[in-house]
C-alpha atoms as one frame of an Amber mdcrd trajectory, in Angstrom:
protein
   0.000   0.000   0.000   1.102   3.550  -0.716   1.772   5.440   2.547  -1.273
   7.717   2.710  -0.259   9.370   5.997   3.229  10.137   4.717   1.711  11.678
   1.576  -0.524  13.977   3.643   2.268  14.768   6.087   4.621  16.343   3.519
   1.695  18.239   2.068   0.988  19.843   5.461  -2.445  18.216   5.675  -2.275
  16.555   9.105  -3.197  18.330  12.337  -4.195  15.512  14.711  -3.789  11.774
  14.204  -4.678   8.947  16.556  -1.689   6.769  17.511  -1.431   3.652  15.362
  -3.332   5.112  12.394  -0.361   5.114  10.012   0.609   1.556  10.843  -3.004
   0.372  10.510  -3.395   1.893   7.031  -0.228   0.178   5.793  -1.617  -3.262
   6.662  -4.093  -3.327   3.791  -7.118  -1.814   2.084  -9.753  -0.136   4.238
 -12.323   2.643   3.951 -12.518   6.128   5.461 -15.134   8.825   5.471 -15.444
  12.598   5.612 -18.752  14.277   6.396 -20.061  17.203   4.351 -22.797  19.611
   5.310 -25.628  19.685   2.732 -27.021  23.100   3.722 -26.230  24.458   0.228
 -26.540  22.933  -3.253 -22.853  23.483  -3.972 -19.500  22.868  -2.365 -17.242
  25.853  -1.816 -13.472  25.851  -1.655 -13.561  25.546   2.132 -14.736  21.948
   1.503 -11.839  21.168  -0.823  -9.397  20.084   1.881 -11.737  17.256   2.908
 -12.312  16.371  -0.742  -8.567  16.243  -1.398  -8.023  14.007   1.661 -10.493
  11.528   0.170  -8.882  11.851  -3.273  -5.445  11.016  -1.866  -7.022   8.172
   0.137  -8.489   6.660  -3.046  -5.202   7.246  -4.852  -3.473   5.206  -2.139
  -5.730   2.232  -2.946  -8.336   2.664  -0.195 -12.107   3.275  -0.480 -13.314
   6.839   0.148 -16.786   7.367   1.610 -18.517  10.721   1.192 -21.045  11.172
   3.961 -23.759  13.750   3.319 -25.037  15.004   6.658 -28.760  14.908   5.941
 -29.565  14.132   9.583 -26.806  16.198  11.154 -27.720  19.051   8.788 -31.145
  19.027  10.436 -29.478  19.589  13.828 -26.477  21.860  13.321 -22.904  21.218
  14.441 -21.868  23.444  17.389 -18.158  23.204  16.493 -16.838  26.688  15.769
 -20.362  28.148  15.804 -21.617  30.802  18.199 -25.300  30.228  17.530 -27.771
  27.672  16.163 -28.081  27.264  12.408 -31.227  27.164  10.319 -32.665  23.666
   9.967 -33.517  22.263   6.528 -36.375  20.055   5.362 -35.790  16.654   3.745
 -36.742  17.743   0.215 -34.136  20.538   0.242 -31.493  18.217   1.673 -32.135
  15.576  -1.039 -31.896  18.213  -3.783 -28.624  19.486  -2.322 -27.238  15.940
  -2.126 -27.849  15.349  -5.849 -26.099  18.615  -6.738 -23.125  17.815  -4.491
 -22.750  14.304  -5.962 -22.111  15.786  -9.417 -19.332  17.959  -7.990 -17.722
  15.099  -6.040 -17.627  13.044  -9.254 -15.093  15.505 -10.666 -12.637  14.548
  -7.905 -13.473  10.943  -6.960 -14.100   7.795  -8.977 -17.609   6.546  -8.143
 -18.271   4.659 -11.355 -15.403   2.404 -12.375 -15.156  -1.314 -11.757 -12.321
  -0.686  -9.287 -12.751  -2.361  -5.913 -12.029   0.964  -4.186 -14.568   3.091
  -6.079 -15.996   5.889  -3.958 -19.255   5.533  -2.046 -21.752   8.255  -1.125
 -24.114   7.849   1.828 -26.591  10.091   3.634 -26.828   9.711   7.393 -30.531
  10.573   7.277 -31.104   7.114   5.774 -30.194   5.365   9.018 -30.851   8.079
  11.588 -34.517   8.374  10.552 -35.060   4.789  11.722 -34.246   5.648  15.339
 -36.964   6.545  17.804 -35.931   8.888  20.605 -36.167   6.109  23.179 -34.303
   3.732  20.886 -31.499   6.245  20.387 -30.922   6.966  24.080 -31.036   3.224
  24.858 -28.812   2.057  21.982 -26.361   4.968  21.802 -26.771   7.366  24.718
 -25.999   4.839  27.454 -22.509   4.184  26.051 -21.165   7.760  26.318 -21.182
   9.645  29.633 -22.246  13.275  30.023 -18.839  13.948  31.619 -17.147  12.710
  28.425 -19.358  14.921  26.249 -18.936  18.006  28.477 -15.154  17.755  28.227
 -15.202  18.467  24.478 -13.868  21.897  23.495 -16.820  22.605  21.191 -19.171
  22.162  24.161 -17.024  23.968  26.732 -16.588  27.039  24.524 -20.317  27.430
  24.069 -21.127  26.867  27.753 -18.393  29.276  28.864 -19.373  31.894  26.275
 -19.719  35.450  27.545 -22.837  35.863  25.456 -24.620  33.471  27.767 -26.449
  31.800  24.884 -25.540  28.348  26.084 -26.337  25.297  23.974 -29.571  23.505
  23.213 -29.947  19.787  23.880 -30.248  19.418  20.086 -26.707  20.694  19.548
 -25.369  18.976  22.658 -26.501  15.647  21.168 -24.640  16.346  17.889 -21.504
  14.412  18.810 -23.620  11.358  19.627 -25.294  11.540  16.218 -21.928  11.886
  14.470 -20.584   9.020  16.560 -23.570   6.932  15.420 -22.577   7.641  11.796
 -19.113   6.250  12.424 -20.567   3.198  14.187 -22.975   2.549  11.276 -20.205
   2.873   8.650 -17.887   0.684  10.752 -20.579  -2.013  10.976 -21.927  -1.829
   7.418 -18.979  -0.600   5.304 -15.939  -1.778   7.258 -14.979   1.871   7.789
 -12.191   2.285  10.345 -11.052   5.855   9.756 -12.874   9.167   9.981 -11.232
  12.353   8.730 -12.202  16.013   8.906 -11.126  19.494   9.912  -9.308  20.020
  13.214 -12.475  21.528  14.720 -14.061  18.057  14.307 -11.530  16.195  16.454
 -13.829  15.930  19.477 -16.756  14.622  17.435 -14.570  12.119  15.570 -12.990
  10.748  18.737 -16.472  10.289  20.235 -17.163   7.978  17.279 -14.045   5.904
  17.918 -15.034   5.648  21.577 -18.576   4.535  20.693 -17.200   1.838  18.353
 -14.853   0.632  21.101 -17.547   0.542  23.808 -20.532  -0.750  21.814 -18.891
  -2.960  19.176 -15.578  -3.758  20.851 -13.961  -2.537  17.620 -10.884  -0.618
  16.595 -11.293   2.696  14.788  -9.033   5.643  14.004  -9.179   9.409  13.608
  -7.278  12.012  11.618  -7.811  15.737  11.069  -6.319  18.354   8.804  -5.499
  21.921   9.865  -8.077  24.648   9.278  -6.652  26.571   6.338  -5.873  30.246
   6.832  -4.193  32.765   4.576  -0.779  34.227   5.365  -2.392  37.540   6.386
  -4.499  35.703   8.981  -7.784  36.037   7.092 -10.153  33.115   6.651  -9.399
  31.008   3.580 -12.016  30.790   0.841 -13.805  34.052   1.542 -13.753  37.090
  -0.736 -15.482  40.446  -0.509 -18.481  38.896  -2.258 -18.566  35.812   0.001
 -17.716  32.147  -0.600 -15.861  30.899  -3.673 -18.224  28.189  -4.917 -17.649
  25.235  -7.224 -21.023  25.802  -8.912 -20.239  27.859 -12.057 -23.541  29.754
 -11.748 -22.518  31.008  -8.293 -18.809  31.584  -8.994 -17.860  31.643 -12.679
 -14.834  29.541 -13.721 -13.137  32.864 -14.529 -13.688  34.161 -10.958 -12.638
  30.762  -9.584  -9.432  30.851 -11.633  -8.742  34.453 -10.588  -9.058  33.551
  -6.899  -6.188  31.054  -7.137  -4.161  33.236  -9.502  -4.194  36.110  -7.007
  -3.110  34.310  -3.822   0.005  35.603  -2.053   3.371  33.920  -2.705   3.490
  32.316   0.769  -0.032  30.952   0.298   0.710  29.645  -3.214   3.558  27.509
  -1.872   1.254  26.052   0.797  -1.860  25.715  -1.369  -0.158  23.936  -4.285
   0.663  21.080  -1.888  -2.847  20.907  -0.423  -5.081  21.519  -3.442  -3.286
  19.691  -6.260  -2.162  16.128  -6.918   1.242  17.221  -8.212   4.060  15.020
  -6.848   6.633  16.261  -4.337   9.519  16.536  -6.812   7.519  18.586  -9.312
   6.262  20.950  -6.601   9.829  21.420  -5.330  10.875  22.375  -8.879   8.007
  24.856  -9.220   8.835  26.440  -5.846  12.481  26.913  -6.886  11.509  28.365
 -10.272   9.115  30.737  -8.535  11.760  31.864  -6.047  14.160  32.561  -8.923
  11.569  34.616 -10.839   8.791  35.637  -8.429   7.490  38.306 -10.834   6.373
  35.541 -13.221   4.007  34.098 -10.562   4.863  30.547 -11.660   3.310  28.925
  -8.574   0.057  30.875  -8.800  -0.369  30.115 -12.510   0.168  26.380 -12.046
  -2.016  26.270  -8.929  -4.842  28.086 -10.731  -4.539  25.731 -13.698  -4.569
  22.518 -11.669  -7.501  23.441  -9.427  -9.634  24.998 -12.193  -9.200  21.960
 -14.469 -10.040  19.617 -11.583 -13.108  21.531 -10.353 -14.385  22.590 -13.801
 -12.676  21.472 -17.032  -9.696  22.104 -19.292 -11.972  24.147 -21.591 -13.148
  26.332 -18.692  -9.539  26.898 -17.646  -8.514  27.933 -21.170 -11.514  30.265
 -21.416 -10.550  31.839 -18.075  -6.970  32.419 -19.272  -8.308  33.973 -22.469
 -10.638  36.218 -20.480  -7.749  37.329 -18.260  -5.717  38.315 -21.320  -8.597
  40.454 -22.604  -8.641  42.553 -19.440  -4.901  43.157 -19.455  -4.501  44.571
 -22.930  -4.436  41.460 -25.079  -7.365  39.669 -26.642  -9.520  40.224 -29.702
 -13.076  41.085 -30.686 -13.566  37.455 -31.666 -12.610  36.292 -28.164 -15.072
  38.754 -26.659 -17.861  37.479 -28.894 -17.207  33.874 -27.792 -17.449  34.754
 -24.107 -20.692  33.910 -22.298 -22.470  36.728 -20.479 -21.634  35.588 -16.938
 -17.905  35.431 -17.685 -18.061  38.729 -19.575 -19.693  40.469 -16.593 -17.239
  38.819 -14.177 -14.255  40.073 -16.197 -15.585  43.621 -16.291 -17.057  43.690
 -12.799 -16.889  47.215 -11.371 -16.359  48.862 -14.774 -18.479  52.062 -15.150
 -21.680  51.072 -16.965 -24.133  53.243 -18.889 -27.614  52.186 -19.943 -29.119
  53.241 -23.258 -32.310  52.346 -25.051 -31.886  49.429 -27.454 -34.053  51.413
 -29.865 -31.305  54.027 -30.175 -29.142  51.499 -32.025 -31.931  50.283 -34.309
 -31.625  53.323 -36.563 -27.882  53.612 -35.915 -26.165  56.184 -33.716 -23.034
  58.238 -34.305 -20.136  56.930 -32.149 -19.203  60.387 -30.847 -22.833  61.082
 -29.906 -23.004  57.732 -28.142 -19.934  58.466 -25.980 -20.389  62.188 -25.327
 -24.153  62.807 -25.476 -26.019  59.610 -24.644 -23.404  58.537 -22.074 -20.650
  60.343 -20.154 -17.671  58.322 -21.383 -16.135  61.592 -22.578 -17.024  65.131
 -21.529 -17.502  66.386 -25.083 -17.477  65.375 -28.726 -14.269  67.383 -29.152
 -12.501  65.360 -26.476 -13.769  62.153 -28.069 -12.477  63.148 -31.526  -9.044
  64.047 -30.095  -8.847  60.628 -28.406  -9.745  58.934 -31.709  -7.081  60.923
 -33.581  -4.500  59.830 -30.990  -5.463  56.173 -31.422  -6.792  56.029 -27.882
 -10.246  54.481 -28.382 -11.272  50.853 -28.931 -14.706  49.362 -29.435 -14.991
  45.696 -28.408 -11.170  45.459 -28.473 -10.889  46.819 -32.012  -9.174  50.200
 -32.589 -11.500  52.903 -33.946 -10.202  55.591 -36.314 -13.504  57.219 -37.266
 -15.342  59.242 -34.615 -18.446  59.397 -36.798 -18.850  55.666 -37.425 -22.411
  54.418 -36.992 -23.072  51.970 -34.148 -25.870  49.429 -34.727 -27.168  46.284
 -32.968 -24.618  44.250 -34.965 -21.872  45.718 -32.767 -23.425  44.342 -29.554
 -21.750  41.580 -27.552 -24.220  39.003 -26.191 -26.897  41.115 -27.955 -26.612
  43.598 -25.108 -23.203  45.169 -24.478 -20.633  47.491 -26.046 -17.137  47.581
 -24.531 -15.371  50.914 -24.881 -11.709  51.268 -23.979 -10.232  54.734 -23.452
  -6.447  54.751 -23.258  -4.704  51.647 -21.919  -6.658  50.907 -18.755 -10.000
  52.754 -18.735 -12.922  50.508 -19.657 -16.603  51.415 -19.962 -19.631  49.263
 -20.651 -22.721  50.406 -22.532 -25.743  48.214 -21.936 -28.612  48.349 -24.434
 -31.891  47.834 -22.598 -35.307  47.146 -24.091 -37.851  49.813 -23.260
């Protein structure tokens, strides 16, 4: 067996590990699970560390189990939370599970004939069978209140200055998660649970439940919670989460996120979020240190993660879109770009609305920029810019201030992109009356 723990260790992906875990995994094939919260219909990049742990686990010859927390999502995990979360109904949870499965399939092999193909389960499927009395008889009697109270996630909430305390619902969370581990141990031969370091207490409760109720042996491993070098939370931007769903975060925005990470983060992230081998990463780090201005690490990181989460075509389109913004690119490339990517590229660019009817009869370019919009202060200024070669329409240089603009010039049947000088962009949006 490939040494899975050693692989994660050099990548900086181990925070806590139960003694004996590494030796156990080297004995032969087993299965491990990571739980994912189904409160949204898409993963975001905060989930990617857990996904990558499972990917490396499968790569090492073991069976990865994706657990969708349909039951636990109805309760809410107190770990790292200061208040209760909203609870979801079953229909929403099932919809979210189907959406998440499609995203997991980009990273894990669920479909081949391999004996270690990935498995997806939903803990609602077994938790719904428990009655309250059945649960406290079958599970609750094996774990003491003292044991549960000692967990950091519980202590922090009970000691909180806000005085909010913790509901019994949330207090019982670690028992429910422990029941998941017991079920997977019994029915899938699962002997390892992995997760973020904030999950250590919940995971260990599962190993304890397996030991006490089934007399079995089970292991635990967590990865560090990822932070950026400036101390900020990883995966958040000014607009919120970076999602894997292309309708929430376009592949261009996704690519840009990785392309723009700091040098120190790029060196850390390329180990965690790619499958590149150690020797190749060492070579990339050295090349980057020799020529940091070329951003070699960021470019390779952005390529690897975008191709994995989306596709090679999406990556190439994102690179093309990036070139358009920074002076390169052509009208043809603009015309090929879908509207969401186009708007993502030119997010924050000053935008003027005009009536679509204005273009039907054709409008003089200088009138469009100086009268119907405020791209230039006057027609005279616009003509001088044209004479100096300082105006482009849809990335094509314009040498005639009086050219007639018609609907045929529109991108996505809606937009005109005006460039003034090297860096000043403006959008004109034609709106139906």
